[in-house]
Residue, then its C-alpha position, 0 to 999 in steps of 0.5 A: m837188504a831187500r831194498a839194496l838187492h832191488r836197486l841192484s837188480s836194475h844194474s846192467q852188470v849185476g842185475d841178474s844176480a841181484l834179482l836171483a838172490l832177491r827171489r831166492t830169499c824172498w821167503d826170509l826177506l820180503f814175506p815177513q815184512m809184507v805181514q808187518d804191522d808197520e804200514a810203511r814197511r809192508r807197503e815197501a816190501r809189497t812194492i818190491f815183491d810185485a816188481i819181481a814176483t813170478p806166479h810161483e812166488h805169489t803161490r809161495f806167499a799165499s802158502y806163507t800167509e796161510s802158515q802164519s795164520f795157522w801158527n798165530k791161531f795155534r799160539q792164541r789157543f795155547r796161551r788161553g790154556 
């Protein structure tokens, strides 16, 4: 989905709408892929993100990674008992 929206963002008739949709959904579409174990997915998502991201999205991604780190640590502690 992110790849398709990114491609459409360069289209003259629907580009602005596609870019807006991509920016509005980057929390759901790009952020999870940018922290994947799969290097290819991570790289592709990061490339798209870097092409469209504003400073606000970079701040949101930093918050996302911090929250992911917190929840991962919390889950590890819970599993240990």
